[in-house]
N, C-alpha and C positions, 0 to 999 in steps of 0.2 A: 423472157425477162431481159430488159435492156442492160447494157454495160453500165450506164449511168445509175440505174436503180441498184444494181449489184454493188457498185462503189458506195452509194449512200447507205445501203444496208450494212455493208462491212464497216463503214465509218461509225455507224450508230452502235454496232456491237462493240467496237473498240472503245468508244466513249463510255458505254455502260460498264465494260470491264475495268477501265481506268478508274471510274467513279467508285466501283465496288472495292477495288484494291486500295484506293485512297481512304475509303470509309473504314475498311478493316484495319488499315495502318493507324488511323487516328484513334479508333476505338481501343486497339491494343495498347496504344501509348497513353491513353487517357489516365490521368492521375487524380487522386482525391486526397484531401487533407485529414489527418487525425491529430488532434491536440490532446496530449497527455498531461494531466495535472500531476505535478511531481511532488516536491517537498523542499525542505531546507537544503540548500546546496551543500553537499558533503555529508549530510545526515543519512541515517539508515533508510528513510523513505526515498531519498534521492537515489540511493544505490539500487533498491528494488525497482523503482520506476525506470532506471536505466536498463535493468534486465528486461522489463516489459517492452521497452522501446526496441531492444535488440530482437526480441521475439517477433514484434510487429514487422521489423525490417525483413525478416526471413519469410514469414508466412503471408505477408501482404506487400509484395514487391512494388505494386503500383501506388502504394500509399506514401504520401509525404508526411513523415512523423515528426512532430515538434514536441519537445518537453518544455512545460511552463513551470519555472521555479515558483514555489508557494511557501507559506509559513508552516505547512504541515497538513496532516490528514483531515482536520476539521476545515481548514481553508479549502482543501480540495472539494469537500462536500458542498461548501457554500458556493463555490464557483460553478460547479456542475449544476447545482440546484437553480442557480441564477441563469443557466443556459449558456455558460461559457465553457467550452471544451467538450470533449467526447468521452473520455474515460480517465480514471485515476484511482489511487488507493485511498480507501476510507476505513477508519477503525470501526469495528463491529458495533460498538455502543452508539457512535454517531450515525452509522447506517440505519440503525433501528429508529433513531430520532427522525431521520429523513422519511423513512417508510411510514412511521406513525404520525408524521406532521407535528412533531413536538419541538419545544424550545425555539431555536432560531429558524426552524423549518415549518413554522405554523402557517405561513402564508401560501400563496400560489407560486408554484415553482415547477421545474422540470422533474418528472418522475425518474428515479434511478433504480436500476436492477443490478443484481450481482452477476459477475462472470466467474470468479473463483476465489477461494480463500488462499491468500498469497503467503502469509507468514504469521507467526505468533509474535506479538509484541511482549517480550519478556521484560516487564517493568522492574527495574532494579535501581537501587541506590548505591552508588559507589563512594567510598571514602578512602583517604590515605591509609595505608596499612598500620601506621603508628597512631591513628586517630583513637581517642578514648570512646568514640561512638561504637557501640556493639549491637544495639537493637534499634528498631524504628522509634521506640519510645524515648530513646536518648536524643532524638532530634528536637525535642521540645526546646523552643527558644533559639535553635541553631539556624545558620544561614544555609538554605538549600536552594540550589539552582533547578528550576523547573523547565527550562528551555523557553523559547519565545512565546509571548502571549498569543492565544489563538491556536496554538499547536495542540495536537492530540496529547502530547506528553504533559503540557501545562494543565490541560483540562482534567486529565485523569488524576494527576498528582493532587490538584486542588480538591477534587472530590474525595480522594483517599484520605488526605490529612483532615479534611472536614469530618468525614465519617468516623475517624478515630479520635477526633477532638484533640489533635496534636497541633499546637501553635508553633509555626515555623516563621522564619524571616525569609520570604521568597525573593529570588532574583530570576531574571529572564534572559540570561546570556545564551548565545549560540555555543556550539561545542568548543571551538578554539578559545573563545573568551573564558568559558567555564574552566577549561583545563588550566589556563593561566591563573585563574582565581583560586583553584585548588592548590596549585604550586605555591602561591604566595600567601595562602591562608585567608584570602578574601571571602571564600565560601568554605563550608564544612562538608558538603555532600552534593553530588550531582545525580539527577534523576533522568533516566532514559529508557527507551524500549529496545533492549539489546545493547548495542554499542556502535561505535564507528571507528575508523582508522585513527582519529585523533586520540582516542582513549587507549587503543592498543599501543600506540607509540608512547603515550604518557606512562602506561604501566611498565614499559620496558625500562624507562628512566627512573621511575619512582613507583615502588610497589603499592598496589591498591587492594582493597577488600570490598566485597559485595555484602551488604547487610542481609542476613537471612531472616525470612519470615517464619515464625513458628506456626504449627497447625492452629493454635489458638488465634494468632494474628490473622491468618487467612480466613478463619471462620468469622471473625469480627468484620473483616473487610467485605466478605461475600454476603453477609447479612444485609449490608447497606448497598453494595455494588455487585449484584448477581452476574453481571456480564464479565466479571473477572474470575479467573479460575486458578487453582493451585497448580503450579508447573515447576518442573526442575530445569533451572537455567544452566546451560553448559557454559559457565563463565570462562572456563579455560579456552574456549574458542574465541573469546573476545579480549580477555585480559591476561597478560603474562603471569604465570605462576598460580592461576586460580583453578578451582575445581567446580563441581556441580553445587548449586545453591538453590534452595527452595524460595521461590518468589511468587508473584501473581502475574498473569498474562491474559491477553485478549487477542483474538484474530484481527488481522488487517485484511480487508477484502478488496479485490479489484472490481470496481463498479463502472457502469457506463450509463449514458442516457437511454431511456426506455426505447426511443425510436431509432436507435442505431441499427443498421440493417442486420437482419438475422444471419445472412451468410457471412457477413464480416465478423460478427460475434462468434459464430461457430468456428471460423478459422483461428480467431484469437484464442478461444478456449482450447481447441485442439493443440495449438502451438505452445500454450503454457505448459502442457503436460508432456508433449512429444519433443520439446526442445528445452526441457528442464535444465539441461547443462548450461544454457545461457543465463538462466536465473541464478544458478549456483555460482557461476562466474562473477555475477554482480554482487551476491552476498551468500555466504554459506547457510544462512538461516532459511533459505528457500528449500532446504531439505525437508522442512515441515510440510511442504505441499504434497498432496496425494489425493487420489479419488476417494480414499477412505475417510478423508476429512470434509468432503463436500457437505455432508449432512450436519456438520457442526454449525453451519450458518443458519440463521433464523430469519434472513431477509430474502424475499423471492428472487429467483434467477431469471435471467434473460432467456427468451425462447431459443436463441442460438446456442446458449450454453447448455440448456436442458437437452437439446437434440444430441449434443456430444456426449453428455453424461449417460443418457438412456442408451445410446449406441454401445456404451462401455459397461453396461450392466448396473448402473446406479439408478435406483428407483427413487425418483423425486416425489416427495409427498405433496398432496394437494395444496397445503398451506405455503409451499415454496414455488407454486406455479402462479404467475400473475393473471 
């Protein structure tokens, strides 16, 4: 073999090695984008979405995660259904509408599947402690803030008051504006799923009270709105000086587009449970999360999520398998 041939052969090997090393380097550094539909900035949904984003940052280090502010969980569903974004939190009732192609989701859109139940929306009505309003029936003709139109809070409240045939004067303020309205007397009550720091701060300065729903109230509500359940709301975790109060609640689900890669969804699902501390840091209500709650959902799961649940002993029924 000539020296020239040996030199050419060695050069070729070096080139191949360099190309291989470069390819591996590019591949390992290759990133992809994940767009998370969030909620109203500062609201409860925004806090949980922030927790989701933190989890994604840990379990998917190659992903560029972006949070998109929206008007709430219904808006999240509409955007995802329209093909905008990759995942987001959607309330259980809206998730069922998407799955069944009902209401605003009757046309052609992106199929959505569940990743995990994230938290329970403890729907509650807060009033000032010295308010004469004692029951939900006392809100007849009163000024009640339902949060921005198009939000899950506004939609659920509208359905609830309609079901009970209680006529209120609705307003659609965000939390900060609503708190100021309560302080000045511009509104009589504020409706929300859980709470947020604005109201914790408010309750420190001015005592508040959560309106309790009687068993009879809950029965009447659930007769018309079966997706709502009777729950004990740990109001003391949200408002200064409060205790547990019986209200109604519904699950909020982390959902994604159906064609999101299975291995990506598997890592997300795994991360939601194995890095639950990040969710709790975002909002204490994440304590509701657990593998024992998976079957509370009635909307099919993504194959990546199913893989994780089955590995951990959760038997997913056929109706929850797409």
